[in-house]
C-alpha positions, 0 to 999 in steps of 0.5 A: 766913189760917185756913179760917174767916176765909176763908170769913168774907172770902168770904161779906163779898165775896159780900154785897157782890156781891149787894148790888151785883147787885140794884141793876143788876138783881133776879132776883126782880122779873124772874121776877115781871115775866114772871109778871104778864104772864100771863093764863092760868087756871093751874087750868084748864090743870092739869085740861086737861093732867094729866086728872081725876086730877090730884090724885093728882099733887099728892098725889105732890108733897106727900109729897115736899115733907113728907119731904125727908129721904127724897126728895133729888136726887143731883146736888145732893148729889154722891152716889156710885152706892152712895148713889144706889141706897139713896136710890132704894130708900129712896124707892121704899118710902116712896112704896109707903108713903105714896101709898096707891093700892091694886090695887083702885084700879088695876083700877077706874081704871088711870090713877090710876097713869099720872098718879101714875108721870108725877109720880114721873118728874119727881121722880126717874127712877130711883125711878120705873123702879125702882118700874116695874120692880117693880110694872108688869114684874114684878107686872103680868106676873104678873097678866096671864100668870099663874093662880090658882096664882100669887096668892101671888106677886102678893100678895107683890109688892103688899106688897113681901114680895118685890121683883121683876125682869123678866129678858128682855133678853140680851146678845146680844138685846134687840129681838128677843125671839124669838130669846133663847137662855136655855133652860127644859127640862122634866124630867118625872121631877122635873116641873120646868124647868131654867133654863140660859144656854147661851152668854155671848150668853144672859146676861140683861143690863141687868136693873133692880133686880137687882144689889142688889135683888131676890129674885125674877124673871120669867125669859123662856126658850125652852121645850123638851119632849123636844128640841122647842121650843115658843117663848119663855115666862115662868118665876117664879125665886128668885134670892135668900134672903129670909132672908139676901139670899144668891144662890141656888145655880146662879145668878150675878148681878153688877153691869152696872157705871157707866151714863151716867145712871140710876145709882139703878137697879142694873141687874145680869146673871143667869147660870143653870147647871141652876136647877131651878124647879117646874112650877107656876112657869110663868106660864100663862094662855095655854100650860101644860105637863101633869106628863106633859109635854104642851104645850097652848095655848088659842091654837094660832098660834105667832105669835099667842101670842107676840104676846099673851104680850108684848102687855102690855109695851105699857104701858111704851112707852106711859108712856115718851112721857108721860115724854118730854113731861113731860121736855121740859116740865121742862127748858123750866121751867128754861130759860124762867125762867132766861131771864126773869131773865138779863140780857144787853146792850141799847141804849147807856146803857140798862138790859140785857134779859132774853134772853127778849126776844130773837128767837133765844131765843123761837125756841130756847125758845117754839117748843119749849114750844109743841110740848111743850103739843101732845106733852103732850096727845097723850101723855095721849090715847094714855095714857087710850086704854090705861088704858080698854082693859085688858080688850082688852090681849089681843085683837090687833084691839083693840090694833093702833092703840095698839101702832102709836102708841105704837111711834112716839110713844115714840121721837119724844118722847124725841128732841124731849125730848133736843133740848130739854134741850140747847137749855137747857143751852146757853141757860143758857151756862156754867151750863148745864154745872153739876150743879146746874141738873139739865139734864146729869143730866136729858139722861143719865137720859132718853136711854135712853127711846130704846132701852128697851121697844124700840129707836125705829128698829125699832119704827117698823117696826111703825108703818109696816107698820099704816099699810100695811096699813090702806090696802092693807086699803081699797084692795085688800079693800074693807074699811072702816078701823076705827081713827079715826086712819087713817079718812081714808084712806076719803075722801081726795082730792086737792084744790087749796089755795093759801096766799096770806094769813097766815090760810091758813097758820094755818087747822087745815082747811088743816093737816089736809089737809097732814098727810093728803095728806103720809101718804097720798102717803109711803105710796102712794111707799112701797109703789110702791118696795117693788114695784119692790125685789121685782122683783130681791129677796127680801121681807125685803131689799126692805123694808129697802131701802125703809124705809131710804130711804123708810119712815122719815118715814111714821111720824113723819107718822103721829105728827104727824097724831095729835097734830093730831087729839087737840088738835082733839078738845079742842075748845078755844073762847076760849082764845087763848093755847093756840090760839097755841101750836097755831099755832106747832106747826102752823107748824113742821111746815110748816118742817120739811117746807118742801121738799115743800110748796114746790115744788108745788101749794101754794105755800107760802112759807117767808118767810111760815111763818118770819115768823108763827113769830117773830110768834106766838112773841113773843106766846106769850113773855108767857104762858110764864111762867104756863104753866110755873107752872100745869104744872111741878112744885114747886121740891122735885121740879124739883131745879134752882137755876137753875128756882126759881121765886122767881127767886132763883136766883144767891143760891141757887146761891152758898149751895149752892156754899159749902155744898158739902164740898169747895168750900174743901178742900185737896187731899191731894196738894198736894206733889205740886204743888210737888215735881217 
């Protein structure tokens, strides 16, 4: 039988299977059944969760939908790493040409860029990150740290005449930026800085858009003048010649090799050997070097100067919190639609039922959906806060709360997204292991969010210190707390609350009190533990001992309280669906801390918490398809056959299988199978 005859026979068999399958259960009708149960106002939800600039999100989606020849999903096409990088570059350039988001628009409303970036991340994180490396890291660093002399570099970056990267991380240093080893030694005779990589550990590593793409980079290095060190500063360095894309003399550029995900990004390493850059290439808004070699700075304190120079990096950390929430939503879109369609088991003699009807599935999907809605609002809130305080980015007092919140929300939402993706992968059963559902790729692409822009386990110490400083400020110095998220510490008092009726578990005021009680108690316990450790150890060891056992949960408690506060600020009225979702999330907070609340004056019943979770998740289940229809991206952006909005997942899956270039191919090494 020829290969053509085999394909024809298989198609005939498939058509017979499809007809039989539709007689048993029609996937399209199954999804439509749940869609008709929903009562929500979809446009209201779009505006609520994506904000006033939601149309820019839709604009990006329309660009992708109308240019499918450019915007392709590599997990659907079996692209090589080189092909992924090329397509990511194509997509980046196409977005730049089509989006119409100018620098003036960014200055007038930074939220436009935030909204567009989140939408781009839904399509392909690699494209989004490549776009972000150039515009948010390289270009914005020139804007924030440069002066008028650097205007041409900024304009070249805005028009993609130059493509830039951001050379901060080294092989031996990531989170501890202050101790990076790359050097920039000022030579007064030639009025140049000599950039060097003194050790292997000083190699700039994991630098995005560098292995193949960038011709410019911002290098962070230790400044030396006449043998004296002046701390970390930023320098513009040309790494490739634009006329032929050859690497410049004295610079080694290499590829970091295969990664677990984000293979559309060309991460590279950089080694500098006596590379001279002009004096003018130092980004000198806050510190400068005169031609004669005198160091001058408008900020005398080196610690404050260091903090100010890195302050603008908080933007990346803040947007990552949004990415975590949106990734969870996208994964749940796939999982919930599949659960509505997939029929398994039922009473003897009756039809199989959708697995979404099973209580266990509802706990696995609907409860995380409720949390995702709360986290999306919190992510939107902190991004809005950042977007409206751009003018204060170099004011440490103004930025302290944002820094503390971003330091915990980034990791919290990234970890949550990982768990959601894995749960959805398992919901899909064997199909969950197929690349065409996107969940595996989604997990690998999103997992790095726990690490870059600051390791999450390190960052939460910043959050803890902020909370502790505010409590100490009020108790010891009798100074009012100026940050809204912790203002309650001024008036908080222990009071008796009894959880007796179901209404007690669902009362927002009760949940608010429990969150404040928990954070206040944990802070007090930590501070006492730190004091005890100081009796026998120095501050560094004492802090690390206390943090390891008592400090980590404080940051998470602060994040939960912030999420609660932001949802309450929505002041939602007459929306029973979102009210139910919020109640489910609040119950998960009780469930997660049941040991804290169960054996104290609150008398919280674990059985009641779990019963209410079951009851409310069953209620929200009927609205789930409507919610994700409103908030999820269109199919062309989601890129998941099993998350298709029309429900025709099995036909699309098999058609894609049949069209695969290797589906019916005989292996070239077939003789080795039979010849021993």
